[in-house]
MOPAC internal coordinates of N, CA, C and O (Angstrom, degrees):
PM7 1SCF
backbone

  N    0.0000 0     0.00 0     0.00 0    0    0    0
  C    1.4405 1     0.00 0     0.00 0    1    0    0
  C    1.5242 1   108.29 1     0.00 0    2    1    0
  O    1.2310 1   121.12 1   -34.77 1    3    2    1
  N    1.2912 1   115.47 1   145.23 1    3    2    1
  C    1.4495 1   121.12 1  -176.50 1    5    3    2
  C    1.5230 1   111.92 1   -90.94 1    6    5    3
  O    1.2310 1   121.48 1   -26.84 1    7    6    5
  N    1.3072 1   114.77 1   153.16 1    7    6    5
  C    1.4542 1   121.43 1   177.13 1    9    7    6
  C    1.5240 1   108.20 1   -87.73 1   10    9    7
  O    1.2310 1   119.76 1   -52.21 1   11   10    9
  N    1.3229 1   118.06 1   127.79 1   11   10    9
  C    1.4580 1   121.74 1  -179.73 1   13   11   10
  C    1.5168 1   113.47 1   -58.62 1   14   13   11
  O    1.2310 1   120.42 1   154.03 1   15   14   13
  N    1.3034 1   116.80 1   -25.97 1   15   14   13
  C    1.4636 1   120.21 1   179.56 1   17   15   14
  C    1.5270 1   111.66 1   -71.28 1   18   17   15
  O    1.2310 1   119.88 1   162.28 1   19   18   17
  N    1.3326 1   117.83 1   -17.72 1   19   18   17
  C    1.4586 1   121.82 1  -178.66 1   21   19   18
  C    1.5222 1   112.59 1   -88.31 1   22   21   19
  O    1.2310 1   119.62 1   177.10 1   23   22   21
  N    1.3222 1   118.34 1    -2.90 1   23   22   21
  C    1.4536 1   121.37 1  -178.35 1   25   23   22
  C    1.5257 1   111.40 1   -76.70 1   26   25   23
  O    1.2310 1   121.44 1   -33.64 1   27   26   25
  N    1.3319 1   114.86 1   146.36 1   27   26   25
  C    1.4621 1   121.62 1   174.36 1   29   27   26
  C    1.5198 1   106.49 1   -96.12 1   30   29   27
  O    1.2310 1   120.23 1   -84.31 1   31   30   29
  N    1.3226 1   117.17 1    95.69 1   31   30   29
  C    1.4572 1   121.98 1  -171.57 1   33   31   30
  C    1.5264 1   110.70 1  -114.24 1   34   33   31
  O    1.2310 1   121.54 1   -42.69 1   35   34   33
  N    1.3354 1   114.66 1   137.31 1   35   34   33
  C    1.4613 1   121.85 1   170.50 1   37   35   34
  C    1.5207 1   106.62 1  -119.94 1   38   37   35
  O    1.2310 1   120.59 1   -36.73 1   39   38   37
  N    1.3223 1   116.48 1   143.27 1   39   38   37
  C    1.4526 1   120.68 1  -177.63 1   41   39   38
  C    1.5226 1   111.06 1  -110.46 1   42   41   39
  O    1.2310 1   121.39 1   -34.23 1   43   42   41
  N    1.3179 1   114.95 1   145.77 1   43   42   41
  C    1.4507 1   122.07 1   169.78 1   45   43   42
  C    1.5207 1   105.85 1  -105.40 1   46   45   43
  O    1.2310 1   121.08 1   -53.09 1   47   46   45
  N    1.3202 1   115.54 1   126.91 1   47   46   45
  C    1.4635 1   120.03 1  -176.82 1   49   47   46
  C    1.5210 1   110.76 1  -113.16 1   50   49   47
  O    1.2310 1   121.34 1   -20.51 1   51   50   49
  N    1.3178 1   115.05 1   159.49 1   51   50   49
  C    1.4556 1   119.48 1   175.22 1   53   51   50
  C    1.5259 1   109.34 1   -86.45 1   54   53   51
  O    1.2310 1   120.25 1     4.68 1   55   54   53
  N    1.3064 1   117.13 1  -175.32 1   55   54   53
  C    1.4696 1   121.56 1  -176.72 1   57   55   54
  C    1.5225 1   112.91 1   -62.59 1   58   57   55
  O    1.2310 1   120.41 1   157.00 1   59   58   57
  N    1.3291 1   116.82 1   -23.00 1   59   58   57
  C    1.4647 1   120.39 1   179.64 1   61   59   58
  C    1.5273 1   111.95 1   -92.93 1   62   61   59
  O    1.2310 1   120.42 1  -176.43 1   63   62   61
  N    1.3249 1   116.80 1     3.57 1   63   62   61
  C    1.4482 1   120.71 1   177.91 1   65   63   62
  C    1.5203 1   114.97 1    85.19 1   66   65   63
  O    1.2310 1   120.41 1  -172.03 1   67   66   65
  N    1.3298 1   116.82 1     7.97 1   67   66   65
  C    1.4694 1   120.19 1   178.52 1   69   67   66
  C    1.5243 1   110.36 1   -80.48 1   70   69   67
  O    1.2310 1   120.33 1   -44.70 1   71   70   69
  N    1.3033 1   116.97 1   135.30 1   71   70   69
  C    1.4571 1   121.65 1   179.24 1   73   71   70
  C    1.5237 1   109.30 1   -67.44 1   74   73   71
  O    1.2310 1   121.14 1   -51.30 1   75   74   73
  N    1.3304 1   115.43 1   128.70 1   75   74   73
  C    1.4602 1   120.61 1  -177.61 1   77   75   74
  C    1.5229 1   113.17 1  -120.98 1   78   77   75
  O    1.2310 1   120.11 1   149.45 1   79   78   77
  N    1.3297 1   117.39 1   -30.55 1   79   78   77
  C    1.4603 1   121.10 1  -178.26 1   81   79   78
  C    1.5107 1   109.24 1  -145.31 1   82   81   79
  O    1.2310 1   121.48 1   -15.24 1   83   82   81
  N    1.3354 1   114.78 1   164.76 1   83   82   81
  C    1.4581 1   121.04 1  -177.87 1   85   83   82
  C    1.5267 1   108.82 1  -126.76 1   86   85   83
  O    1.2310 1   121.14 1   -38.75 1   87   86   85
  N    1.3076 1   115.42 1   141.25 1   87   86   85
  C    1.4631 1   122.22 1   172.44 1   89   87   86
  C    1.5173 1   106.50 1  -118.80 1   90   89   87
  O    1.2310 1   120.58 1   -48.56 1   91   90   89
  N    1.3376 1   116.50 1   131.44 1   91   90   89
  C    1.4519 1   120.19 1   176.00 1   93   91   90
  C    1.5234 1   108.85 1  -145.04 1   94   93   91
  O    1.2310 1   120.09 1   -22.37 1   95   94   93
  N    1.3187 1   117.43 1   157.63 1   95   94   93
  C    1.4598 1   120.45 1   179.79 1   97   95   94
  C    1.5265 1   111.46 1   -57.90 1   98   97   95
  O    1.2310 1   120.93 1   -34.85 1   99   98   97
  N    1.3256 1   115.84 1   145.15 1   99   98   97
  C    1.4660 1   120.95 1  -176.08 1  101   99   98
  C    1.5244 1   111.91 1   -57.34 1  102  101   99
  O    1.2310 1   119.77 1   140.77 1  103  102  101
  N    1.3185 1   118.04 1   -39.23 1  103  102  101
  C    1.4662 1   120.82 1  -179.19 1  105  103  102
  C    1.5355 1   110.41 1   -62.66 1  106  105  103
  O    1.2310 1   120.43 1   139.03 1  107  106  105
  N    1.3222 1   116.78 1   -40.97 1  107  106  105
  C    1.4699 1   119.61 1   177.50 1  109  107  106
  C    1.5247 1   110.52 1   -65.60 1  110  109  107
  O    1.2310 1   120.31 1   140.65 1  111  110  109
  N    1.3390 1   117.01 1   -39.35 1  111  110  109
  C    1.4642 1   120.84 1   176.78 1  113  111  110
  C    1.5253 1   110.24 1   -61.56 1  114  113  111
  O    1.2310 1   120.48 1   133.61 1  115  114  113
  N    1.3466 1   116.68 1   -46.39 1  115  114  113
  C    1.4661 1   120.37 1   179.55 1  117  115  114
  C    1.5276 1   111.12 1   -61.56 1  118  117  115
  O    1.2310 1   120.36 1   140.26 1  119  118  117
  N    1.3293 1   116.93 1   -39.74 1  119  118  117
  C    1.4666 1   120.11 1   177.72 1  121  119  118
  C    1.5225 1   111.27 1   -64.04 1  122  121  119
  O    1.2310 1   120.30 1   139.07 1  123  122  121
  N    1.3164 1   117.03 1   -40.93 1  123  122  121
  C    1.4688 1   120.57 1   177.96 1  125  123  122
  C    1.5302 1   111.02 1   -63.98 1  126  125  123
  O    1.2310 1   120.52 1   139.31 1  127  126  125
  N    1.3259 1   116.61 1   -40.69 1  127  126  125
  C    1.4622 1   120.27 1   179.09 1  129  127  126
  C    1.5295 1   110.46 1   -65.30 1  130  129  127
  O    1.2310 1   120.51 1   141.17 1  131  130  129
  N    1.3164 1   116.62 1   -38.83 1  131  130  129
  C    1.4704 1   120.52 1   177.32 1  133  131  130
  C    1.5275 1   110.41 1   -63.23 1  134  133  131
  O    1.2310 1   120.58 1   136.82 1  135  134  133
  N    1.3260 1   116.50 1   -43.18 1  135  134  133
  C    1.4657 1   120.27 1   177.12 1  137  135  134
  C    1.5232 1   110.85 1   -60.95 1  138  137  135
  O    1.2310 1   120.65 1   137.90 1  139  138  137
  N    1.3104 1   116.37 1   -42.10 1  139  138  137
  C    1.4641 1   120.90 1  -179.99 1  141  139  138
  C    1.5299 1   110.89 1   -62.49 1  142  141  139
  O    1.2310 1   120.44 1   137.18 1  143  142  141
  N    1.3299 1   116.77 1   -42.82 1  143  142  141
  C    1.4618 1   120.48 1   177.02 1  145  143  142
  C    1.5277 1   111.19 1   -62.63 1  146  145  143
  O    1.2310 1   120.70 1   137.88 1  147  146  145
  N    1.3408 1   116.26 1   -42.12 1  147  146  145
  C    1.4670 1   120.18 1   178.55 1  149  147  146
  C    1.5259 1   110.94 1   -61.39 1  150  149  147
  O    1.2310 1   120.39 1   137.31 1  151  150  149
  N    1.3211 1   116.87 1   -42.69 1  151  150  149
  C    1.4671 1   120.75 1   179.06 1  153  151  150
  C    1.5268 1   111.30 1   -64.29 1  154  153  151
  O    1.2310 1   120.17 1   143.79 1  155  154  153
  N    1.3265 1   117.28 1   -36.21 1  155  154  153
  C    1.4590 1   120.79 1   178.05 1  157  155  154
  C    1.5244 1   110.46 1   -64.47 1  158  157  155
  O    1.2310 1   120.29 1   138.92 1  159  158  157
  N    1.3250 1   117.05 1   -41.08 1  159  158  157
  C    1.4725 1   120.90 1   178.25 1  161  159  158
  C    1.5215 1   109.96 1   -64.07 1  162  161  159
  O    1.2310 1   120.31 1   136.33 1  163  162  161
  N    1.3142 1   117.01 1   -43.67 1  163  162  161
  C    1.4680 1   120.95 1   178.79 1  165  163  162
  C    1.5267 1   109.82 1   -59.49 1  166  165  163
  O    1.2310 1   120.44 1   135.37 1  167  166  165
  N    1.3344 1   116.76 1   -44.63 1  167  166  165
  C    1.4611 1   120.47 1  -179.38 1  169  167  166
  C    1.5220 1   111.35 1   -63.14 1  170  169  167
  O    1.2310 1   120.56 1   139.13 1  171  170  169
  N    1.3395 1   116.54 1   -40.87 1  171  170  169
  C    1.4653 1   120.32 1  -179.97 1  173  171  170
  C    1.5252 1   111.88 1   -65.62 1  174  173  171
  O    1.2310 1   120.51 1   148.28 1  175  174  173
  N    1.3315 1   116.62 1   -31.72 1  175  174  173
  C    1.4674 1   120.61 1  -174.10 1  177  175  174
  C    1.5297 1   112.95 1   -99.64 1  178  177  175
  O    1.2310 1   120.28 1  -172.12 1  179  178  177
  N    1.3062 1   117.07 1     7.88 1  179  178  177
  C    1.4611 1   122.00 1  -174.57 1  181  179  178
  C    1.5260 1   113.23 1   -54.53 1  182  181  179
  O    1.2310 1   120.10 1   142.55 1  183  182  181
  N    1.3187 1   117.41 1   -37.45 1  183  182  181
  C    1.4656 1   120.57 1  -175.16 1  185  183  182
  C    1.5281 1   113.84 1   -94.07 1  186  185  183
  O    1.2310 1   120.32 1  -176.62 1  187  186  185
  N    1.3332 1   117.00 1     3.38 1  187  186  185
  C    1.4583 1   119.47 1   179.23 1  189  187  186
  C    1.5252 1   110.72 1   -70.09 1  190  189  187
  O    1.2310 1   121.75 1   -32.93 1  191  190  189
  N    1.3124 1   114.26 1   147.07 1  191  190  189
  C    1.4592 1   120.29 1   177.45 1  193  191  190
  C    1.5320 1   108.56 1   -70.97 1  194  193  191
  O    1.2310 1   120.58 1   -41.75 1  195  194  193
  N    1.3116 1   116.49 1   138.25 1  195  194  193
  C    1.4657 1   119.95 1   177.88 1  197  195  194
  C    1.5312 1   109.83 1   -88.02 1  198  197  195
  O    1.2310 1   121.53 1   -20.01 1  199  198  197
  N    1.3286 1   114.67 1   159.99 1  199  198  197
  C    1.4639 1   120.79 1   179.24 1  201  199  198
  C    1.5189 1   109.31 1  -117.43 1  202  201  199
  O    1.2310 1   121.02 1   -31.66 1  203  202  201
  N    1.3251 1   115.65 1   148.34 1  203  202  201
  C    1.4558 1   120.59 1   174.29 1  205  203  202
  C    1.5242 1   108.79 1   -68.70 1  206  205  203
  O    1.2310 1   120.99 1   -30.06 1  207  206  205
  N    1.3128 1   115.71 1   149.94 1  207  206  205
  C    1.4628 1   121.24 1   179.97 1  209  207  206
  C    1.5258 1   111.29 1   -54.26 1  210  209  207
  O    1.2310 1   120.48 1   137.65 1  211  210  209
  N    1.3043 1   116.69 1   -42.35 1  211  210  209
  C    1.4544 1   121.17 1  -179.71 1  213  211  210
  C    1.5286 1   111.40 1   -60.67 1  214  213  211
  O    1.2310 1   120.51 1   141.18 1  215  214  213
  N    1.3154 1   116.63 1   -38.82 1  215  214  213
  C    1.4606 1   121.15 1   179.19 1  217  215  214
  C    1.5293 1   110.77 1   -67.39 1  218  217  215
  O    1.2310 1   120.07 1   141.01 1  219  218  217
  N    1.3085 1   117.47 1   -38.99 1  219  218  217
  C    1.4661 1   121.37 1   177.88 1  221  219  218
  C    1.5273 1   109.58 1   -62.65 1  222  221  219
  O    1.2310 1   120.40 1   133.17 1  223  222  221
  N    1.3276 1   116.84 1   -46.83 1  223  222  221
  C    1.4621 1   120.88 1   178.89 1  225  223  222
  C    1.5326 1   110.39 1   -60.33 1  226  225  223
  O    1.2310 1   120.58 1   135.74 1  227  226  225
  N    1.3120 1   116.49 1   -44.26 1  227  226  225
  C    1.4649 1   121.62 1   179.84 1  229  227  226
  C    1.5317 1   110.62 1   -58.54 1  230  229  227
  O    1.2310 1   120.29 1   134.29 1  231  230  229
  N    1.3188 1   117.05 1   -45.71 1  231  230  229
  C    1.4663 1   121.28 1  -179.33 1  233  231  230
  C    1.5331 1   111.73 1   -67.75 1  234  233  231
  O    1.2310 1   120.58 1   140.27 1  235  234  233
  N    1.3321 1   116.49 1   -39.73 1  235  234  233
  C    1.4609 1   119.59 1   178.18 1  237  235  234
  C    1.5226 1   111.05 1   -63.66 1  238  237  235
  O    1.2310 1   120.36 1   139.35 1  239  238  237
  N    1.3194 1   116.92 1   -40.65 1  239  238  237
  C    1.4732 1   120.94 1   176.86 1  241  239  238
  C    1.5178 1   110.89 1   -65.65 1  242  241  239
  O    1.2310 1   120.80 1   135.95 1  243  242  241
  N    1.3245 1   116.08 1   -44.05 1  243  242  241
  C    1.4709 1   121.47 1   179.78 1  245  243  242
  C    1.5263 1   111.03 1   -59.60 1  246  245  243
  O    1.2310 1   121.03 1   141.18 1  247  246  245
  N    1.3293 1   115.63 1   -38.82 1  247  246  245
  C    1.4712 1   120.16 1  -176.37 1  249  247  246
  C    1.5353 1   112.88 1   -89.27 1  250  249  247
  O    1.2310 1   120.73 1  -176.22 1  251  250  249
  N    1.3467 1   116.21 1     3.78 1  251  250  249
  C    1.4501 1   120.26 1   175.17 1  253  251  250
  C    1.5158 1   116.34 1    80.96 1  254  253  251
  O    1.2310 1   120.23 1  -162.89 1  255  254  253
  N    1.3148 1   117.17 1    17.11 1  255  254  253
  C    1.4618 1   120.30 1   179.18 1  257  255  254
  C    1.5282 1   112.37 1   -90.93 1  258  257  255
  O    1.2310 1   120.64 1   165.45 1  259  258  257
  N    1.3029 1   116.37 1   -14.55 1  259  258  257
  C    1.4814 1   120.92 1   176.37 1  261  259  258
  C    1.5124 1   109.33 1  -127.84 1  262  261  259
  O    1.2310 1   120.10 1   180.00 1  263  262  261

C-alpha cells in the first residue's frame, strides 16, 4: 500500500480557495485503484478459514502447481 504523503497531487480550488478536485499522475491513480481492489478482496475474504502453510504446499503439489 502506498503512503499518501508520497503522492504527486495538484488541487483544483473554487473561487474561495477551497479544494474541490485533485489531479494526479495516471500511474499513481492506477496504483491507488489497484490498492483499493486489493482491500476489497481482503474485506470479502475476512471471514474465510485460513490454512496452514503445509496444507497450502500439499494442495499446490496435488494440483500440479509445484
